[in-house]
Structures are given as C-alpha cells and as structure tokens.
C-alpha positions in Angstrom: 77.3 5.8 26.5 78.5 8.6 24.1 76.1 11.5 24.2 77.2 12.6 20.7 80.2 12.3 18.3 80.7 16.0 17.6 77.6 16.8 15.5 74.4 16.0 17.5 72.0 17.5 15.0 73.8 16.0 12.0 73.5 12.6 13.8 69.8 13.1 14.2 69.4 13.9 10.5 71.4 10.8 9.6 69.1 8.7 11.7 66.0 10.1 10.0 67.3 10.5 6.4 70.1 8.0 6.0 71.3 5.3 8.5 72.9 5.7 11.9 74.1 3.3 14.5 73.7 4.0 18.3 75.5 2.1 21.1 72.8 1.1 23.6 74.9 -1.5 25.4 73.8 0.0 28.7 70.5 -1.9 28.3 70.2 -4.8 30.7 69.8 -8.2 28.9 68.5 -11.4 30.3 67.3 -14.8 29.0 64.5 -17.1 30.1 64.8 -20.7 29.1 62.6 -23.7 29.8 59.5 -25.3 28.2 57.1 -23.1 30.2 59.0 -19.8 29.7 56.2 -18.2 27.7 53.1 -19.5 29.6 54.8 -18.7 32.9 55.8 -15.1 32.0 52.3 -14.6 30.5 50.8 -15.1 34.0 52.9 -12.4 35.7 53.2 -9.7 33.1 50.8 -7.5 31.2 51.2 -8.7 27.6 49.6 -11.8 26.0 52.8 -13.8 25.2 51.6 -17.3 25.9 51.5 -18.0 22.2 54.4 -15.8 21.1 55.8 -17.4 18.0 59.4 -18.2 17.3 61.1 -15.0 16.1 58.4 -12.7 17.5 58.9 -9.7 19.7 56.6 -7.9 22.2 56.6 -5.2 24.8 55.3 -5.9 28.3 55.1 -4.3 31.8 55.6 -5.4 35.4 52.9 -3.7 37.5 52.3 -3.4 41.3 49.1 -4.5 43.0 47.6 -1.0 42.3 48.4 -1.2 38.6 51.3 1.3 38.7 54.2 0.6 36.3 57.3 -0.8 37.9 59.1 -2.0 34.8 58.9 -1.9 31.0 60.7 -4.5 29.0 61.0 -6.0 25.5 60.9 -9.8 24.9 62.0 -11.8 21.9 61.5 -15.5 21.6 64.1 -17.2 19.4 65.2 -20.8 19.1 63.9 -21.9 22.5 65.2 -18.9 24.4 63.2 -15.9 25.5 65.4 -12.8 25.5 64.5 -9.8 27.7 65.9 -6.3 27.8 65.1 -3.4 30.0 66.6 -0.3 31.6 70.1 -0.9 32.8 69.6 0.2 36.4 66.3 -1.7 36.7 67.4 -4.9 35.1 69.0 -6.8 38.0 66.1 -6.2 40.3 63.6 -7.2 37.6 65.5 -10.5 36.9 65.7 -11.2 40.7 62.0 -10.7 41.0 61.3 -13.0 38.1 63.5 -15.7 39.6 61.5 -15.5 42.9 58.3 -16.0 41.0 59.2 -19.2 39.2 58.1 -21.7 41.9 57.5 -25.0 40.1 57.4 -23.7 36.5 59.9 -24.9 33.9 61.4 -21.5 33.4 64.8 -20.1 34.3 65.5 -16.3 34.2 69.2 -15.4 34.1 71.1 -12.2 33.5 73.0 -12.1 30.1 75.9 -9.8 30.7 77.8 -11.3 27.8 75.4 -9.7 25.3 75.0 -6.1 24.3 72.6 -4.1 22.1 73.2 -1.7 19.2 70.4 0.2 17.4 70.3 1.0 13.7 68.0 3.9 12.6 67.1 5.2 9.2 65.6 4.5 5.8 68.9 3.2 4.4 69.4 0.3 6.9 68.7 -1.9 3.9 72.1 -1.0 2.5 73.7 -2.9 5.4 72.1 -6.3 4.7 75.4 -7.7 3.3 77.1 -6.7 6.5 74.3 -8.1 8.7 74.2 -11.3 6.7 70.4 -11.6 7.0 67.3 -10.0 5.4 65.5 -7.3 7.4 62.7 -8.6 9.5 59.2 -7.1 9.8 58.1 -5.0 12.8 58.2 -7.0 16.0 60.0 -9.9 14.2 63.5 -11.1 14.7 66.0 -13.3 12.8 69.2 -15.0 14.1 72.5 -13.6 13.0 75.1 -16.0 11.6 77.8 -15.1 14.1 75.5 -15.2 17.2 72.8 -13.0 18.5 69.8 -11.7 16.5 68.4 -8.7 14.6 64.9 -7.4 15.4 62.7 -4.6 14.0 61.0 -2.2 16.4 58.2 0.3 15.7 60.0 3.3 17.1 61.7 5.8 17.6 61.7 6.0 13.8 59.9 4.0 11.1 63.1 2.1 10.4 64.4 1.0 13.8 66.4 -2.2 14.3 68.1 -3.6 17.3 71.2 -5.8 17.1 71.6 -8.1 20.1 75.2 -9.5 19.8 77.9 -11.1 21.9 79.5 -8.2 23.9 82.9 -9.3 22.8 81.9 -8.7 19.2 80.6 -5.2 19.9 83.8 -3.3 18.6 83.8 -5.5 15.5 80.2 -4.8 14.7 80.6 -1.1 15.3 83.6 -1.0 12.9 81.8 -3.1 10.2 78.6 -1.0 10.3 80.3 2.4 10.3 82.7 1.2 7.5 79.6 0.3 5.5 78.1 3.8 5.8 76.3 3.9 9.2 76.9 7.2 10.8 77.9 7.0 14.5 75.2 8.6 16.6 75.1 9.2 20.3 72.3 8.8 22.8 71.3 12.5 22.2 70.1 11.5 18.7 68.2 8.4 20.0 66.6 10.3 22.9 65.5 13.2 20.7 63.8 10.9 18.2 62.3 8.9 21.0 60.8 12.0 22.6 59.5 13.3 19.2 57.8 9.9 18.7 56.1 10.2 22.1 57.8 7.0 23.4 58.2 7.1 27.2 61.2 5.9 29.1 60.4 4.1 32.4 61.7 6.0 35.4 62.3 9.2 33.4 59.0 10.0 31.7 57.1 8.1 34.3 56.9 8.3 38.1 55.8 6.1 41.0 52.2 6.9 40.2 52.1 6.1 36.5 49.6 3.6 35.2 49.8 2.1 31.7 47.0 4.2 30.2 48.8 7.4 31.0 52.0 6.4 29.1 50.3 5.0 26.0 51.2 1.4 26.8 47.8 -0.1 26.1 47.9 -2.5 23.1 48.4 -6.0 22.0 51.5 -7.8 20.7 51.4 -6.2 17.3 50.0 -2.8 18.3 53.0 -0.9 19.7 51.6 -1.5 23.2 52.6 -3.4 26.3 49.3 -4.2 27.9 46.8 -6.7 26.3 43.3 -5.9 27.4 41.9 -9.4 26.7 43.9 -11.3 29.3 43.9 -11.5 33.1 45.8 -13.2 35.8 48.6 -10.7 36.3 49.3 -8.3 39.1 47.6 -4.9 38.6 45.1 -6.2 36.1 42.1 -4.9 38.0 43.2 -1.3 37.7 43.9 -1.7 34.0 40.4 -3.1 33.4 38.7 -0.6 35.6 40.3 2.4 33.9 39.7 1.0 30.5 36.0 0.1 31.1 34.8 2.7 33.5 37.3 5.6 34.1 39.8 7.8 32.4 43.5 8.1 33.2 44.2 11.1 35.5 47.1 12.2 33.3 48.2 12.1 29.7 51.7 11.8 28.3 52.1 14.7 25.9 54.8 16.4 23.9 55.8 19.9 25.0 57.4 22.5 22.8 59.7 24.7 25.0 60.7 28.3 24.6 64.3 28.0 23.4 65.2 31.6 24.6 65.6 30.5 28.2 69.2 30.0 29.4 68.6 26.8 31.4 66.8 23.6 30.6 64.4 22.2 33.3 65.4 19.0 35.0 63.5 15.7 34.8 60.8 15.7 37.4 60.3 19.5 37.4 56.8 20.7 37.9 54.7 21.8 34.9 52.5 24.7 36.0 49.6 26.7 34.6 48.7 30.0 36.2 51.0 29.1 39.1 49.2 25.8 39.7 51.0 22.5 39.3 49.4 20.4 36.6 52.0 17.8 35.8 55.7 16.8 35.8 58.2 16.9 33.0 60.3 13.9 31.9 62.9 13.9 29.2 64.0 17.4 28.0 66.0 17.4 24.8 67.0 19.5 21.7 65.6 18.2 18.4 67.2 19.1 15.1 63.9 20.3 13.6 61.5 20.9 16.6 64.0 22.7 18.8 63.7 22.1 22.6 61.0 19.6 23.4 60.0 17.4 26.3 57.7 14.6 27.3 55.4 15.4 30.3 52.6 13.8 32.3 49.9 16.4 32.4 46.5 16.3 34.0 43.9 15.1 31.6 41.7 18.1 32.3 44.3 20.6 31.0 43.3 21.9 27.5 45.9 21.6 24.8 46.0 25.4 24.3 46.8 26.1 28.0 49.9 28.3 28.5 52.3 26.3 30.6 55.6 26.9 32.4 58.3 24.4 33.1 61.1 25.8 35.3 61.9 29.1 33.7 60.7 28.1 30.3 57.3 28.8 28.7 55.8 25.6 27.2 53.0 24.6 24.9 51.4 21.2 24.4 51.6 19.8 20.9 47.9 19.2 20.1 48.7 16.2 17.9 50.2 14.5 21.0 46.9 14.6 23.0 45.1 11.3 22.9 41.5 11.2 21.8 39.2 11.2 24.9 35.8 10.8 23.3 35.6 7.1 22.7 32.7 5.5 24.5 33.9 3.1 27.2 32.4 -0.4 27.1 31.7 -0.6 30.8 30.2 2.9 31.0 28.0 2.3 27.9 26.7 -0.9 29.5 25.8 0.9 32.7 24.0 3.6 30.7 22.0 1.0 28.8 21.0 -0.6 32.1 19.8 2.8 33.4 18.0 3.5 30.2 20.3 6.2 29.0 21.2 4.7 25.6 
C-alpha cells in the first residue's frame, strides 16, 4: 500500500476537511453463507450478531480461553451473505479456524480474494454520491452498489468514514472515478495518523499477546463502537470478559501519547514505555500527525497517573489526559458483594 502520495500532511488535512480516498486493499476479505451464518458466528465470537439485520455492520473479536484477543474483525450482512474483513496477515488463519468450527451448522466461511476495500474519509464524501450511485448509509449500515460490492459507514477514524468493498478487478476504475470527482489520493500514513488520534487500536500492533478487550476499548454492543457485547455468553473467553467487567479492572489502559518531536529517531512498535527507569507499558503505532505532531498509542499500566513523565526509546512522552478512560464507575458485581457485606 502507498504510504503517501507526496504530501502526507496535506493528505491528512484533506481527510479531515474535504474528502480523501485510501487504498486499503491489503485487508483480508471473506464471506460466510448459509441460513445459520449469523446464529453460528454468534456462538463463537464476542459480539451479539444473531439478529444482525440485513445491511447492518458490527465489530467482533475472536478470543482465546483466557479472554485474550486473537483477532478483531468487521462483519456486514447483506443479501444473504455475511462479509468479514480483518488484518491481511491474520485473515487466512482466522478463516481456517472458522471453517474448523462449523461442524453441523449451515454456514460456509470462504476467503474472498476477488474483492478489495477502499476507504473514503472527510465531510465532503456526500459530493461523491453521483459517482457511488447510492445514498450514504448511517453508521454501521451498508448499501449494495449497482456494479457489485457495497458501501458501509464506520464510526472512525473520522466522523465521516466509509468503506467501499468492490470487486478487485474494478479497483483501478473506482480509484480513477473517485479521484476525478474530487477525492484526494491519500496513503496509509494519513489513515494511520487519524486512527491513532481517534484512539482506535490495530490488532497485533497496538495490542500484544496479553491484551484483553477492556484494555483496548473494545467493550460495547452492535451500535456502540465496540466489539464485545456484555449481555451474551457462549463464546470462548467470555468468563474473563464478565469477571473483569463485574469484579475487576483491566491491568492496562490504551492511551494516546504525545511524543517529544526533537528526538532524531522514532521508537519502534513494541518498545517499552518507562517511568523513572521502570517499565510501565508498551508502545504500539508511532506516527506523525498534521496537527498533533508525533503521537502514539500505548498500553500503559492502569496505576500510572496521567501526569507521569514517561520515556519511549529516546523520546520523552506524555499521556493525553482526555484519552484515559474513566475508572470510577461502580461495578455491578463489586457493588452486589458490598451490599451483601453491609457496606452499601
């Protein structure tokens, strides 16, 4: 994928103020067909999708037995087919796992290499409706495109984010039509910078082998910009999700870091975040933002105050206080125990 097209900060500005198109055809696409596709996937993933309506989109997770995140994916049900997309490198193994879990269900997961994904960003996406041939859908909704594929609206990385899933053979044609109509070509630098600023983690980059959903802000129902529905069970790792939600706190929080731009070298993904010489976390995506300068996402111990002076590699770092999740909400399970013990 192109990292940029010669003006990385200009491309970011276009994605925020005008309209930009990003080639994200490295995403792995798959389909699940069959009458039981929704009820079956509902039982082995973290989101409540058994009643996903036609044209509706949701995010979901594949967890291990201990509730650690193995895969994050997006699903869209349209005209009897459940479309799934995830990280390119993880997609084949995820689809292979799903195929092994079908057993007797009427569901058939298959890779869909003949389709690709483009993303439109910006408040002027509406100027492209004549090219798209459809009205813009609401968030987490999708509409079929006349020439094949579909258009869906996502909640991030900007307020106006739309994915085009189209036949891969049509990718050059779509790119030409969209850019001719005013969409600014933007590389993955622009997309990643806006994603980081929005606090949206990327599996395997901003997460590690120990990450649980609560740490990465993935708790939430179908329409809540989340990937884990708390009012469902029957999926691998559900016990950990319920226990942390009701009784505990996540050991780490995903936070936005502002980095000292005077350093010559940027830290690499996975580098330690330290405070006073002590490791308190690990850094994920490191990127230069057109307004915020060098920023990063990091998993940092929940006990670290937002005003702590941090170091990542050779760069001083500071936690953006607005990115720290609220930690004072009473937990239902803990409150119930306190009532039983007469502490309410």
